[in-house]
Phi, psi and omega in degrees: 000125181284139174287347181263139173276308173200170181234144174237096186065231179281349184267131179245140176260119187251150181300321183301309181296319181294318180293320176296318178294323176298318178297320181293314182295316180293322179296320179295320179298315182292322180293326177294320177294320179294324178298317177297319181297325181271007181058039176258145178297124184294336179298329177304313181294315181294320177296314183294329183304317182295318179293318182291323181297314181294314181292330177294316179295315180297316179295322179296321181287315181297321178301313181295314184297316183302316182270006174231034191297333177301335180280342189239349185299331177253012181215065184298330179295336180284349181299323183273354183277059183293340180292347175270005182105159177110061176233140183240128185298325179297321176297320177298320180295314178298312180297316180293320179296318181299316179294323178295321177300315180293316182297311184292327178293316181292325183272352178069035178240166185287122175296317186296321179295317179294321181296318177299323181293325186269338188304311178300323180294321180298313183287330176290321176298323178293320179297319179288316184299328182301333180291345173297328179295330179296312181290332177275354185052060180218175178055036176258174188253201183293164175301146179211154173251013178294151185298337179263013176299146183259137178285132178240129179301148182304326183292341184253006180268146172298148187302321184290346179242030186295334181274351178276153183243324188241139188224161177297128177278071184297334173299321179291318178303314183291322179298315181293320176299313181298320180293321178296321177298317178305311179297321178299316182294321177298320178290313185292329184294344180258002181287149177290148179089356177293134177240159180306128181108335185298317185292314181295318180292325176294323176299313180298316186292311186288318177301318183292326176300311179293320182293325178301314180291312184296322183299332180292342179268342186283157181246000183245026186292145168289138186240149174214119180056035179083002179246154175284123185299317182298327177287323178295314182292323178298314177298321179295318179293321178297314182296312182295313181297323180294317181295313182296321178296320179294317178298320177299316181297316183291329179291339180262358182279000000 
């Protein structure tokens, strides 16, 4: 499967970019509808979107560069070339959340209400964006003989597995998990007893649970001190979101 849809001269339109854009547009639409349902000014979502998008890209790139520093220590100019690949979703989550915290603080509005409004859109965008990895033949897992193993071209296989042909489609595992989390958040946000912050914290917790397991199957993980960075961050997010969720609940008793 070619990563390119078509080319116009030297410019190529790639599936990865189109899918990411589709996820962003659909997520923005859903967040706008949720804002109306919560009687929140939709302009807040649209204004925040631009700041979150920029900070998410910066965060995703910095996260990748920091944990891949050996690739950039002698090529500082390559740090800004994110269009060549090298973006990490955890960095995007951190960057986007940080900009939302600043924006809501400056505007004097509830961060938790805005975060709850955006959470289903975020996880849906992640579910759609993961399919870009399919077209790029990346973010797959260890070799497998399971019937749903995905064929990877020889040019995209790690050298030590050059004789293997089929691998775990970890991008698919994560996409399906993310979509299930999306459906759960849509169901849960209308339940009685929900308080501001519950939906966003559930998003962090559930996404991280799935990512921790799936990351263990991948072969392209960013590493730190012999550990998979994504698993460390996932555990940290699970712990933090659980503690904050418990504190919120106790505060309402």
